[in-house]
N, C-alpha and C positions, 0 to 999 in steps of 0.2 A: 555447554550451552549451545555452541555452534552445531554440534551433532544433532541435538534436538530440533533446532530450527531447520536444518537440512531435511530431517525426517518429515516435518510438516509441509515443507516446500514440495517434496516429490510424492507424498502420499496420494494426491489426486491422480497420478499416472496409473497407480495400481487400481484405484476405484473406477476410473474411466474404462479400464480394460475388463473389469469384472461386473459392472453394473448392467441391469436390464431394465425393461419398461416398468416393472413393479418397483424396482429400487429407486427410480428417479422421483417418486413421490416423497421419499424421505431423505434421499441422498442426491445432491447436485454437486458436480465437480467441474472445474475448468482448468486448463493449463495453457499458457502462452509462452513461446520462446521467440524472442526478437533480438536483433543485434545489427552490428555494422562492422565490416572488416575492410581494411585498406593496406596494401603493401607496395613497396617500391621506394621512391624517394622518402616517403613518410609511411611508417608502420603504425597502424592504429587498430584497436579491437575494442568493441563495446558489446557486451553480452548481458541480456536481461531475461530472467525467468519469473513469471508470475503464476501463482496457483491459488485457487479458491475451493474451499470445501464447505458445503452447507448441509447440516444434519438436523433433521427433526427428531429431537431426543424423545420427548413424550408429548402428549396433547398440549398445545399452546406454548411449548418451549422449543426454541431453535438456536443451535450453536453454529456460528460462522467463523471460519479462520481464513484470512487472506495473507499470503506470504510471498515475499519477493527477494530475489538475489540479483545484484548488479555487479558486474566485473568490467573494469576498464584498464587498458594499458596502452602506452605510447612508446614506440621504440623498444618494446619488450620490457619496459619498466612499469610495474603495477602502479596505477593512479587511483583506482577505486576498488573496493570490495565491500559491499554493503549488504546487510541482511535486515529485513524488516518483517515482523510477524504481528498482524493485527487480529485480535480475537474478540468476538462479540457474543453475548448471550441475550437473546430477545425473548420477551414474554408477550404472548398473544400478538404476533406480528401481522395478523390479518386485520387488525383493527386500524382505524384511521390514525390514532395516536397510541403509542405503546412505549413502555420503559425498556431500558437496556443496561447491561453491565459490559465493561470493556477492559481489556488488558493488552498492552503493547510491549514488545521487546525488540530492540534494534542495536546494531553496531554500525560503525562507519569508519573505514580505513583512512580516507583522506582528511576527514574532519577530526581524526584522532579521538573518536568516541569509543571507548572500550566497551561500555554497556550503557544502554538507556532503557529504563522501565517506566511504565506509566499505567496507572490503574484508576478507574473511576466509574461513573454512572451518568445516565442522561435519559433523554426522551426523544423519540422519533415521531415525525409528522409526515404522513404520506400525502404530498401535494397532488400528485397524479398517480393513479394505479390502474393500468390497463395491460392487456396481454402484449400489445405492441409497443408500449412505452410506459415508463414510470419515472417519477421525480420525488426524491425524499429530502427532507430537511431535518437535521438533528442538532440539538444543543446538549452539551455534556460538560462535566467538570471532572478533573483528574489531578492526582498527585504524581509528580514526575521526579525521578532520580536519574541524573546523568553523571557518569564518571568518565573524565577525560584522561588522556595519557600525558598531557602537559598542563601547566597552570598559568600560562601567559595568554591573555585574550585580547581581542580588538577593543574591548571596553575594560579599561584599567581597574575599574571598581571590583572586578571579579578575579583579578590576579592573585595568585597564591592559593587558590582553591581548585583542586582537581575535581571535586564533586560540586555540582550545582543542582540544588533541589528547589522545587517550587510548586505551587498550586496553580493549575491552568484551567481555562475555559476553552471550549472548542465549538466552532460552528462548522457543520458539515453540509455540503450540497452534493448529492449523488444522483445521477440520471442514466437512463438506458433507453435508446430510441431506435426502433426499426423503421427505416426510411425506404421509399421507393419499392414497396412490396418485398421488404426484407433483403433487398439487394445491397443495402448498406446498413450497418449497425454502428451507431455512435454511442460511446460511453464516456462518462466523466465522473471523477471523484475529486472534489475540491474541499479543502479545509483551511481554517485560520485558527491558530492557537496562541493567544496572548497569555502571558503570566498574569495572575490576579494579584500578585504581590510586587512585581518588578515591571515598571512600565516600559523599560527598554529591552525586555526579554520576550520575544515573540517569534513565531515562524508561520509559514504558509506553504501549501503544496497544491499543485494542479497536475492531475494525471488524466490525460485525454487519449482515447483510442478510437480508431475507425477499423471496423471489420468488414471484409468483403467475402461473403460465404462462397466456398468452393464446393462443399459437400454438406450434407445435413449436419455433421458434427465438426467440420473442419473449415477454418477461415484463414484468409490472408489478413494480417494485422499491421497497422501503422500505429505506433505509440509515441506520444510526446509527454515527457515528464519534466516539470520545472519545480524547483525547491528553493526556499529562502529561509535562512536562519539569521537572526539579528546578532546572536552571540556565537562567535567562532574563535578558533585558535588564532593568535596574532599572525598577520600577514596572509591569512587565507581570505578568499572571496566568499561573500555571503550567499551567492546564488549559483545554482547548478542547473544545467539543461541537458536532456537526453532525447534524441530522436532515433528510434529504432524500428526495424522492419522484420517481420517473421510470420509465424503460424500460431493459430489458436485452436485448441482442441477442447471440446466439452461433451458431456453425456446427456444434454437436454436440448 
């Protein structure tokens, strides 16, 4: 499973190198590498890779995969190693409102999530749609299966179960804005995922980035990621934050 996720993560590197103007109508790719390093009295390393691949399969059908890898260590001891693959299939995405199918797969070292999978469907609404900015709102429903490495949780009602499965609903708010004549590009992806069966089982995530273009296809990027999960392994904190800096490469 991890090898497959790594393949999807780094596939845009190859496509960025091979694509040309005619390709970009059907293939759009982006890759960002950000991180933070400190040594001396305190040794710390945070490394994050994000990639996106968008394919126009046939008329009115578009496949999009967004993949990320996060690694973190302190004092040469691994603290995090997370893989997340978000996959979408859109039908007629040029319309104001259109349906979608989705499938997610992820792992999380610190939270001791061996494997999480989530599959469902929903509908997207394009609030704003312009060359220089866009804003999208989506509502979806998914069935989730999460397998943990331990069975002791912060909420005792789940103790004894290494697998927690539930039906979820998700609200998504995604945006992209070119500001000050494209000198600054602001992006955000926000979602809230409550369980439709368990009121105390929910999560949310905010992923915000600022890009400062250096060249047509290359930008300096500042990325902030904040995540919250209501159900975690016992004695773990529910919230994580990452602030990283680096470069972003795209073919459009």
